[in-house]
C-alpha positions in Angstrom: -37.9 -4.1 -10.6 -36.0 -3.1 -7.5 -36.8 0.4 -6.3 -33.8 2.6 -5.7 -33.8 5.7 -3.5 -31.8 8.8 -4.1 -28.0 8.3 -4.3 -28.3 4.5 -4.7 -27.1 2.1 -7.3 -27.1 -1.7 -7.9 -23.7 -3.3 -8.5 -23.0 -7.0 -9.4 -20.3 -8.2 -7.0 -18.8 -11.5 -6.0 -20.8 -14.7 -6.0 -23.4 -13.1 -8.4 -24.8 -11.0 -5.6 -26.7 -7.9 -6.7 -25.8 -5.2 -4.1 -27.7 -2.0 -3.5 -25.1 0.6 -2.4 -25.0 4.2 -1.4 -22.1 5.7 -3.4 -21.8 8.6 -0.9 -21.6 6.2 2.0 -19.5 3.1 2.5 -19.3 0.7 -0.5 -18.1 -2.9 -0.9 -14.4 -3.2 -0.8 -11.5 -5.5 -0.2 -11.9 -5.5 3.6 -15.4 -7.0 3.4 -14.4 -9.5 0.8 -11.4 -10.7 2.9 -13.4 -10.8 6.2 -16.0 -13.1 4.6 -13.3 -15.3 3.2 -11.3 -15.5 6.5 -13.9 -17.7 8.2 -13.2 -21.4 7.6 -16.3 -22.8 9.3 -19.4 -24.3 7.7 -23.1 -24.2 8.5 -23.0 -22.0 11.6 -25.3 -19.4 13.1 -23.7 -16.0 12.8 -24.0 -12.5 14.0 -22.6 -9.5 12.2 -21.9 -6.3 14.2 -22.2 -3.3 12.0 -23.8 -4.7 8.8 -23.6 -1.7 6.4 -25.1 -3.1 3.2 -25.1 -6.7 4.5 -22.6 -7.9 2.0 -20.4 -9.8 4.5 -23.3 -11.8 5.8 -24.6 -12.5 2.3 -21.2 -13.7 1.1 -20.9 -16.1 4.1 -24.5 -17.4 3.5 -24.0 -17.9 -0.2 -20.7 -19.7 0.4 -22.3 -22.1 2.9 -20.2 -20.7 5.8 -23.4 -19.9 7.7 -26.8 -21.5 7.6 -28.5 -18.4 9.2 -27.3 -15.0 10.3 -28.5 -11.9 12.2 -27.0 -8.6 11.1 -27.3 -5.5 13.2 -26.5 -1.8 12.4 -27.1 1.2 14.6 -27.9 3.4 11.6 -31.5 2.8 10.4 -30.8 3.5 6.8 -28.2 0.7 6.7 -30.3 -1.8 8.7 -33.0 -1.1 6.1 -30.5 -1.5 3.3 -29.5 -4.9 4.6 -33.1 -5.9 4.6 -33.6 -4.8 1.0 -30.4 -6.5 -0.2 -31.4 -9.8 1.5 -34.8 -9.5 -0.3 -33.1 -8.7 -3.6 -30.9 -11.8 -3.4 -33.6 -14.2 -2.0 -31.8 -14.5 1.4 -34.6 -13.1 3.6 -35.3 -16.6 5.0 -31.6 -16.8 6.1 -30.7 -13.3 7.0 -32.4 -11.2 9.7 -31.4 -7.5 9.7 -32.1 -5.3 12.7 -31.5 -1.7 13.8 -29.6 -2.2 17.0 -26.7 -0.8 19.1 -23.8 -3.1 20.0 -23.7 -1.5 23.4 -27.2 -2.8 24.3 -27.9 -5.7 21.9 -28.3 -9.0 23.8 -30.1 -12.1 22.5 -28.0 -14.4 24.7 -25.1 -16.7 24.0 -26.7 -18.4 21.0 -24.3 -17.6 18.1 -21.5 -19.8 16.8 -19.7 -17.0 15.1 -19.6 -13.2 15.5 -17.9 -11.2 12.8 -17.3 -7.5 12.3 -15.7 -4.7 10.3 -15.9 -2.3 13.2 -15.2 1.4 13.3 -11.4 1.7 13.2 -10.9 5.3 14.1 -11.3 6.9 17.5 -14.1 9.5 17.7 -11.6 12.4 18.0 -9.1 11.3 15.3 -8.8 11.4 11.6 -10.7 13.3 8.9 -14.3 14.0 9.8 -16.4 12.8 6.8 -19.0 15.0 5.2 -21.8 12.5 5.9 -22.9 11.4 9.4 -23.3 7.8 8.0 -19.6 7.6 7.2 -18.6 9.2 10.5 -20.5 6.6 12.5 -19.2 3.7 10.3 -15.6 4.7 10.5 -15.3 6.4 13.9 -16.1 5.1 17.4 -19.0 7.4 17.8 -21.7 4.8 18.6 -19.4 2.3 20.4 -15.7 1.5 20.3 -13.8 -1.7 20.0 -14.3 -2.6 23.6 -18.1 -2.3 23.1 -18.0 -4.5 20.0 -16.0 -7.2 21.9 -18.3 -7.1 24.9 -21.3 -7.6 22.5 -19.4 -10.5 21.0 -18.8 -12.0 24.4 -22.4 -12.0 25.5 -23.5 -13.2 22.1 -21.2 -16.2 21.5 -21.7 -19.7 22.8 -18.6 -20.9 24.8 -15.9 -21.9 22.3 -17.5 -19.7 19.6 -15.4 -17.7 17.2 -14.9 -14.0 16.7 -13.6 -12.7 13.3 -12.7 -9.1 12.5 -10.8 -6.9 10.1 -9.1 -3.9 11.6 -6.2 -1.4 11.2 -2.7 -2.5 12.2 -2.0 0.7 14.1 -4.9 -0.2 16.5 -3.7 -3.8 17.0 -2.9 -3.1 20.7 -6.4 -1.9 21.4 -7.9 -4.9 19.5 -5.9 -7.5 21.4 -6.6 -5.7 24.7 -10.4 -5.6 24.0 -10.4 -9.3 22.9 -8.6 -10.4 26.1 -10.9 -8.2 28.2 -13.9 -10.1 26.7 -12.3 -13.5 27.3 -11.9 -14.0 23.6 -8.4 -15.4 23.0 -6.7 -14.4 19.7 -5.9 -17.6 17.8 -5.0 -16.6 14.2 -3.9 -13.3 12.6 -2.9 -12.3 9.1 -1.5 -9.0 8.0 -2.6 -7.7 4.5 -0.3 -5.8 2.3 -1.0 -4.1 -1.0 2.3 -5.5 -2.4 5.6 -6.9 -1.2 7.1 -3.4 -0.7 4.1 -1.9 1.2 3.5 -1.8 5.0 0.3 -3.7 6.0 -2.9 -1.7 5.5 -5.2 -4.0 7.4 -5.2 -7.2 9.5 -7.5 -10.1 9.9 -7.9 -11.8 13.2 -9.9 -14.7 14.6 -10.3 -15.6 18.3 -12.2 -18.1 20.5 -14.4 -17.3 23.5 -12.7 -19.1 26.4 -9.9 -20.3 24.2 -6.5 -21.3 25.5 -3.4 -19.1 24.9 -1.7 -19.5 21.6 -1.7 -17.2 18.6 -0.8 -18.4 15.1 0.7 -15.6 12.9 0.2 -16.7 9.3 2.2 -15.6 6.3 1.2 -12.1 5.1 -1.3 -11.8 2.4 -0.1 -9.8 -0.6 -2.9 -8.5 -2.8 -0.9 -7.5 -5.8 2.2 -9.0 -7.4 3.3 -5.7 -8.9 3.9 -2.2 -7.5 1.5 -0.7 -10.1 -1.3 -2.9 -8.6 -2.4 -4.2 -12.0 -2.2 -8.0 -11.3 -3.4 -10.0 -8.3 -1.2 -12.5 -6.6 -2.0 -16.2 -6.8 -3.3 -16.1 -3.2 -5.6 -13.2 -3.9 -6.9 -14.9 -7.1 -7.6 -18.0 -5.0 -9.6 -16.0 -2.5 -11.6 -14.3 -5.3 -12.4 -17.6 -7.0 -13.1 -19.7 -3.9 -14.4 -17.4 -1.3 -11.9 -18.7 1.2 -8.2 -18.5 2.0 -5.6 -21.0 0.8 -4.8 -23.7 3.4 -1.5 -22.1 4.4 -3.5 -19.3 6.0 -5.9 -21.5 8.0 -5.6 -22.2 11.7 -5.3 -26.0 11.3 
């Protein structure tokens, strides 16, 4: 029987993963699901920057997109949560979770893929959440997008891939940080709730030392109706297969 602490619950999520979550913190959502699905590589050694519950790394491991992964989070309660979730899902031999700061973490250029759902709000912007955990996860309090990209740069082998989910209104900062870290943007997808909505998030992949050339894919629409009751065929495909349809891939 898995021990739960105060303000925790276990949810069954995609790929039959049992996920310990903190309802008053950040919980599993569409952004994590899509980020895990956006990678189209197999059997790589990955690094997650800002692991939260560890769900993104676990999805990529169970789907065979990674053979092993290291997941770091600056908040000790979330680094510990990733350890517990890995144990709960028998992934401890594949997933190493660490309390570490992206501003100082350095194991050398040994990773094939670095992926992240980084804080998307500047430290002085947006609503300040009631809990410190949410503040750190959503605001650039313990490192901004340039810090995350510099960590990716020193962690990736040459030619390795960086994958992220981010907010469209911060796209300029994201591209600037990627270029500054010599990670060339190669593929980008805007995500819309429905055909009449502006994009609410974007997915991007880049390559360390890559040549110029960015492929903008078709937008991903999550729902086929404005009432958000029915998924599109593309979203159903992602839910069922754990990857994007071929038309979204960078081939």
